Every structure is written in C-alpha cells, then in structure tokens.
C-alpha positions as CSV (number, residue, x, y, z in Angstrom):
1,M,5.4,-10.2,103.1
2,A,2.7,-8.8,105.2
3,R,3.9,-7.7,108.8
4,P,2.2,-9.9,111.6
5,T,-0.3,-8.0,113.7
6,H,-0.6,-10.8,116.5
7,N,1.4,-13.8,117.5
8,P,-1.5,-16.2,116.4
9,S,-0.1,-18.6,119.5
10,L,-1.3,-16.3,121.8
11,P,-5.0,-15.5,123.4
12,F,-6.1,-12.3,123.1
13,I,-7.3,-10.7,126.4
14,I,-10.3,-8.4,124.9
15,D,-13.0,-9.2,122.6
16,N,-13.1,-7.8,119.1
17,W,-9.7,-7.4,118.6
18,S,-7.9,-9.0,115.7
19,G,-4.4,-7.5,116.0
20,N,-2.7,-4.5,116.0
21,P,-3.0,-1.6,113.4
22,L,-0.8,-0.9,110.4
23,N,-0.1,1.8,108.2
24,D,-0.3,1.4,103.9
25,K,3.5,1.1,104.5
26,Q,3.1,-1.7,106.7
27,Q,4.2,0.0,109.7
28,Y,3.1,-0.3,113.4
29,I,1.0,2.6,114.5
30,N,-0.4,4.0,117.4
31,L,-4.2,3.7,118.7
32,D,-4.4,7.6,118.5
33,G,-2.0,9.4,116.6
34,P,1.9,9.7,115.8
35,S,4.8,9.7,118.0
36,Q,7.9,10.0,115.9
37,R,9.1,13.1,114.8
38,N,10.8,14.2,111.3
39,Y,14.1,15.4,110.6
40,W,12.6,19.4,110.4
41,D,11.7,18.7,114.1
42,V,15.2,17.8,115.1
43,L,16.8,20.9,113.2
44,K,14.0,22.6,115.5
45,W,14.8,21.4,119.2
46,Q,18.9,21.6,118.3
47,A,18.6,24.9,117.4
48,E,16.0,26.5,119.6
49,K,17.3,28.2,122.9
50,K,18.3,25.8,126.0
51,P,16.8,27.8,129.1
52,L,18.0,24.6,131.3
53,K,21.3,24.2,129.6
54,P,23.0,26.3,132.9
55,Q,21.9,23.5,135.2
56,K,23.4,21.1,133.6
57,K,26.7,22.1,134.2
58,K,27.8,19.7,136.6
59,Q,25.0,18.0,137.3
60,Q,24.5,15.1,140.1
61,H,21.5,12.4,139.8
62,G,20.2,12.8,143.3
63,I,19.8,9.6,144.0
64,E,20.6,6.8,146.6
65,V,22.4,4.1,145.0
66,I,22.7,1.4,147.3
67,H,25.4,-1.5,146.3
68,H,23.8,-4.7,146.5
69,P,25.9,-7.4,145.1
70,K,23.4,-10.3,145.9
71,L,20.2,-8.7,144.6
72,T,19.0,-11.9,142.5
73,S,19.7,-14.0,146.0
74,N,16.8,-12.8,147.4
75,T,13.8,-14.0,145.7
76,D,11.3,-12.6,148.2
77,N,8.4,-10.6,146.0
78,G,9.7,-7.1,145.5
79,I,10.6,-4.5,142.9
80,T,14.6,-3.1,142.4
81,W,15.3,-0.4,140.5
82,L,18.4,-0.9,138.7
83,G,18.5,2.9,137.0
84,H,16.8,4.1,134.2
85,A,14.1,1.8,132.8
86,S,15.6,-1.4,134.3
87,F,13.8,-3.2,137.2
88,L,14.6,-6.3,138.9
89,I,11.2,-7.4,139.7
90,S,10.9,-10.6,141.9
91,I,7.3,-12.7,141.8
92,N,6.6,-16.1,143.6
93,G,10.0,-16.8,143.5
94,K,11.1,-16.5,140.0
95,Q,13.2,-12.9,138.8
96,L,12.3,-11.1,135.7
97,I,14.5,-7.9,134.3
98,T,12.9,-5.1,132.6
99,D,14.8,-3.3,129.5
100,P,18.2,-4.1,130.8
101,I,21.0,-1.4,130.6
102,L,24.2,-2.6,132.8
103,G,26.2,0.0,131.4
104,K,27.0,2.9,129.7
105,L,24.7,3.9,126.4
106,P,26.1,3.3,122.9
107,V,24.4,5.6,120.7
108,V,25.9,4.9,117.2
109,V,29.2,6.0,117.2
110,H,29.7,7.3,120.8
111,Q,28.5,6.6,124.1
112,I,26.3,8.5,126.5
113,K,27.8,8.8,130.2
114,R,26.2,7.0,132.9
115,Y,25.3,9.1,136.2
116,T,24.1,6.4,138.0
117,P,26.0,3.3,138.4
118,L,24.2,-0.4,138.7
119,P,24.2,-1.5,142.1
120,M,26.3,-4.3,141.8
121,D,28.5,-5.5,138.7
122,A,26.5,-7.0,135.8
123,A,28.3,-10.6,136.2
124,D,26.1,-10.9,139.5
125,L,22.9,-10.9,137.5
126,K,22.4,-14.9,138.0
127,H,19.2,-16.4,138.1
128,I,17.2,-14.5,136.1
129,D,14.2,-16.4,134.8
130,Y,12.5,-13.7,132.3
131,I,13.8,-11.0,130.8
132,L,10.8,-8.8,129.6
133,L,11.7,-6.5,126.5
134,T,9.3,-3.8,125.6
135,H,10.7,-2.2,122.3
136,N,13.9,-1.6,120.7
137,H,15.3,2.0,121.4
138,R,18.5,1.8,122.5
139,D,18.5,2.8,125.7
140,H,16.3,0.3,126.2
141,C,17.4,-2.7,123.9
142,D,20.9,-2.6,124.3
143,Q,22.9,-5.5,122.5
144,R,25.9,-5.8,124.7
145,S,23.6,-5.6,128.1
146,L,21.5,-8.4,126.3
147,Q,24.5,-10.6,125.5
148,I,25.5,-10.9,129.0
149,L,22.4,-11.5,130.5
150,T,21.7,-14.5,128.2
151,T,25.4,-15.7,128.7
152,L,24.6,-15.6,132.7
153,N,20.9,-17.1,132.1
154,P,21.2,-19.4,128.8
155,K,17.7,-20.1,129.8
156,A,16.0,-17.1,130.6
157,I,12.9,-16.5,128.6
158,I,12.7,-13.2,126.9
159,L,9.0,-12.0,126.3
160,T,8.9,-9.2,123.7
161,G,7.1,-7.8,121.0
162,L,6.5,-8.5,117.3
163,G,9.3,-8.3,115.2
164,L,12.0,-7.8,117.7
165,A,13.4,-11.8,117.3
166,P,15.0,-11.3,114.2
167,L,17.2,-8.7,116.0
168,L,18.3,-10.9,119.0
169,R,19.5,-13.8,116.7
170,S,21.1,-11.4,114.8
171,W,23.3,-10.7,118.1
172,K,23.7,-14.6,118.6
173,I,21.2,-14.7,121.0
174,S,19.9,-18.3,121.3
175,N,17.2,-18.0,124.1
176,P,13.8,-18.6,124.1
177,I,11.7,-15.7,122.4
178,V,8.4,-15.1,122.5
179,E,6.7,-12.4,120.8
180,A,3.3,-10.7,121.2
181,G,1.1,-8.2,120.0
182,W,-0.8,-5.7,121.9
183,F,-3.6,-7.4,124.2
184,Q,-1.9,-10.6,124.5
185,R,-1.1,-12.8,127.3
186,Y,2.1,-14.8,127.3
187,N,1.9,-18.5,127.5
188,I,4.1,-18.9,130.5
189,D,3.6,-21.9,132.6
190,E,4.3,-19.9,136.0
191,D,1.6,-18.7,138.9
192,F,1.8,-14.8,137.4
193,S,1.1,-14.2,134.2
194,V,2.5,-11.6,131.8
195,T,0.5,-9.3,129.0
196,Y,1.7,-7.3,126.6
197,L,-0.3,-4.1,126.0
198,P,0.2,-0.8,123.6
199,A,2.1,2.2,124.5
200,K,2.4,5.9,122.5
201,H,5.6,5.1,121.3
202,W,7.5,4.3,117.8
203,N,10.2,2.2,116.9
204,R,13.9,2.4,115.0
205,R,17.3,1.5,115.1
206,G,18.6,2.4,112.0
207,L,17.2,4.6,108.7
208,T,15.1,2.3,106.9
209,D,13.5,0.3,109.6
210,L,10.8,3.1,111.0
211,N,8.3,1.4,113.3
212,E,8.9,-2.4,111.6
213,M,9.3,-3.7,115.4
214,L,6.0,-3.5,117.8
215,W,6.2,-1.4,120.9
216,G,4.7,-1.7,124.1
217,S,4.1,-1.5,127.6
218,M,3.3,-4.7,130.1
219,M,0.8,-5.8,132.8
220,L,2.6,-8.0,135.3
221,E,-0.3,-9.8,137.5
222,S,0.1,-12.5,140.6
223,S,-1.3,-13.1,143.8
224,A,1.3,-10.5,145.2
225,G,-0.2,-7.5,143.2
226,N,-0.4,-6.0,139.8
227,I,2.2,-4.2,138.6
228,Y,1.9,-2.0,135.3
229,F,5.7,-1.6,133.1
230,G,4.6,1.6,131.0
231,A,7.8,2.0,129.4
232,D,8.1,4.7,127.1
233,S,4.7,6.3,126.5
234,G,3.1,9.2,125.7
235,L,-0.6,10.5,127.2
236,G,-3.0,8.2,124.9
237,M,-5.7,6.6,125.4
238,H,-4.3,3.1,125.9
239,F,-4.5,4.3,129.5
240,G,-8.0,4.4,129.6
241,Q,-8.0,1.0,128.4
242,I,-5.7,-0.5,130.3
243,A,-7.9,0.8,133.7
244,Q,-11.0,-0.7,132.3
245,L,-9.0,-3.4,131.7
246,Y,-7.1,-4.0,135.1
247,P,-9.4,-2.2,138.0
248,R,-6.7,-3.2,140.1
249,I,-3.2,-1.8,139.5
250,D,-0.6,-1.9,142.5
251,Y,2.1,-0.1,141.3
252,A,2.2,1.8,138.1
253,I,5.9,2.2,136.7
254,I,5.9,5.0,134.5
255,G,8.7,7.6,133.4
256,I,9.3,10.9,134.1
257,G,12.4,11.7,132.5
258,A,13.5,12.8,128.9
259,Y,10.4,14.9,128.1
260,K,12.0,18.8,127.3
261,P,11.0,20.2,124.9
262,E,7.5,19.2,125.4
263,W,6.5,20.4,122.3
264,F,9.2,17.8,120.8
265,M,8.6,14.6,123.5
266,H,5.2,15.1,124.7
267,P,4.2,12.3,122.1
268,S,6.4,9.8,123.4
269,H,7.3,10.3,127.0
270,T,5.5,11.4,129.7
271,S,6.6,14.3,132.0
272,P,6.4,14.7,135.8
273,A,2.8,16.6,135.2
274,D,1.7,14.0,132.7
275,A,2.7,10.6,135.0
276,L,0.3,12.1,137.3
277,Q,-2.3,12.4,135.0
278,V,-1.5,8.5,134.4
279,L,-1.8,7.8,137.7
280,Q,-5.3,9.1,138.5
281,T,-6.4,7.4,135.1
282,L,-4.8,4.0,136.0
283,G,-6.4,4.5,139.4
284,A,-3.2,2.8,140.7
285,R,-2.5,2.7,144.5
286,Q,1.0,3.7,143.6
287,L,3.4,5.2,141.1
288,I,7.0,4.8,140.8
289,P,8.7,6.9,138.4
290,M,11.8,5.8,136.3
291,H,13.6,7.0,133.3
292,F,15.6,9.5,134.9
293,G,18.8,10.3,136.4
294,T,20.7,7.5,134.6
295,F,21.6,9.1,131.1
296,D,21.3,12.6,129.7
297,L,18.8,12.2,126.9
298,S,16.9,15.8,126.6
299,D,17.2,19.0,127.5
300,E,15.9,18.9,131.4
301,P,19.0,18.2,133.5
302,I,18.9,14.7,135.1
303,F,17.7,15.7,138.4
304,Y,15.1,18.2,137.4
305,P,12.2,15.8,136.6
306,K,12.1,13.9,140.3
307,Q,12.6,17.8,141.6
308,E,10.0,18.8,139.7
309,L,7.3,15.8,140.6
310,L,8.2,16.7,144.1
311,R,7.2,20.1,144.0
312,L,3.8,18.9,142.0
313,Q,3.1,16.3,144.8
314,E,3.9,19.2,147.4
315,T,1.5,21.2,145.1
316,H,-1.6,19.0,145.1
317,N,-1.2,17.1,148.4
318,I,-0.1,13.5,146.5
319,D,1.5,11.1,148.6
320,N,1.0,7.6,146.5
321,V,4.4,8.2,144.7
322,L,7.5,5.9,146.0
323,H,10.8,6.9,144.9
324,L,12.8,4.3,144.7
325,S,16.6,4.7,145.4
326,I,19.0,2.3,143.2
327,G,19.5,-1.0,144.3
328,G,17.3,-1.0,147.4
329,K,14.3,-3.5,147.5
330,H,11.0,-2.2,148.0
331,F,8.4,-5.7,149.2
332,V,5.6,-6.4,147.8
C-alpha cells in the first residue's frame, strides 16, 4: 500500500507542490538530506569523551516557574510556556496546546527526570480546543499525556501530520484528528488558521517504523499576529521557504537544546547559534527559545543552552529574544 503524500481534503498553500517526497522504501524524507543517525553513530557518541559532564552534577534548570492553576481560564491572546516544547497558546478566545508532555518522560523501559514542573496540575488543563502534535517522538508525542488531555477535553481537535492517527487510535483516543502533509492548511472553522509546514527531522517509535509517520512545524495566523512553532528541526532550506511564504512572523518558537555533540545532533536540532540564524532567516520579530531546561536529552547540561544564548545575544547585541518563564503568560 502506497504511503500518503498529502491529505486530499486539505488545500495546499503553494503552487506546483503535489505532496511529500518519499524514498524507494516508502519512507518520508527531508527536503535537503537525512536527519536520522545509525547504530554506529550512536555507539560513537556514547564512547566519546563528554567535556560538559562535570557541569551536569547537581544541575539546575535556571528557569523561573510560576504556579498558575487557572491558566486556561484566561483566554486573552497570549503564549504560555509549559516546559520543553509544550505551549498553551490563546488565540481569539480559543486555546491551543503544542506537543504536550505533562509529566516525566517515559522512554522504553525507564523514565527521564523532569527538572521543571508543570505550572499547574494536569487536571487543570481543561477548555482546550486544539492539540497541535508535530511528530511522533516521545518527548513530543506522549501516550499518557495525550490520554489525560483528551479525557479532559473530548471535543478537542488534534492537528497533526500524515500517519499519526493510527497511533493515536491505538491509544483509545477518540477525539477528532486531522492529518496534513507539508504546505497544507487545516480545515478548521475559526477566525485563525493553522498550517503544517516542513521541518528537517525524522520519526521513529520502534525498531521497524523509521519515517513511516511525517514530522513538521506549524504556523498559526491570526489578527493577533503570526506565530511559528518550529518543533524539532535542524537547519535546512525550509526556513528560507517559510520566510518567503510568510513575510510577517511575529513570534518564532525555536528549539535551542538537545544539541551536543553537534556532529550528532546538528541535522535534527538547532543550537543556540543556529536558532539565532533561524531568527535572521525568518525575519521574525521575536525569538522564543524552547526545548531546553526540562529534560536531560543530550550532552549539554539543561541550563547550558540558555546560558549560551544569552552570551551570544550580548556578544552580537541581539535584543529580540523573549525568554519566557514557565507559567507566565506573554500577551500578544
């Protein structure tokens, strides 16, 4: 059975695009080269010296966390960081949540410690209208978190990429699900729009499902401003394409963590320096850094990405970076 390259029910936002490219194994591929690493790369990474290891001892996140149990009650336009890549975004009276991870991070047979708590109890996350799910990696697509959210919000619509619906249905999630390919706008009946866009990344949850589900980023357009959620991505040609499609981007939410060693992580995650390059390429008004401080996923300490980004800002006199606290709402 051929893998779908697009959702025939959704419009494309660009001409001369017929759907996502596939390789001869019927796997989704990036626009400009692979991101996944092989078994030998992993062995090399684990065997090499870890110069930042001493700094990980007794590491602290260094992020202000504001406990705010009634976040979803405030529907004024704004962006609230919940930790890692999870954001609560209020647009024109509706609440959207991105890549929700509500607790510890279960990875195969163990759990990864959470360094920054949710700013509320998970049970307080009611009145969610849309769940934006960019790809299937476990630090973005968590079974327990999604089951909690969909139980609390049975009418919330899940907006995601091609191939993820069967995974979600296998978790007994019955909410409406809309899958999209790159450059497709979701058919939601709102006074704002959400479009699924490329990212340079990869997908896998098991041993035999490499790149069988699509990954991507998302653009939220509204009268309150345009918000680009970059999800997981390495540097790639898609950022230039997105800049051409969207000459006005008010907020670019871009990852700065899980980037060392850079030879290993560079194809799939952006470093602090990369994020500033993305900011320049997109021409966005503000950069909101994410994907750091909550889970220890790579060689750098969890506080290190923000520290490095602040150093680069000072060195290059960059002042359009918005460092959010967790739980504090930035009104747009």
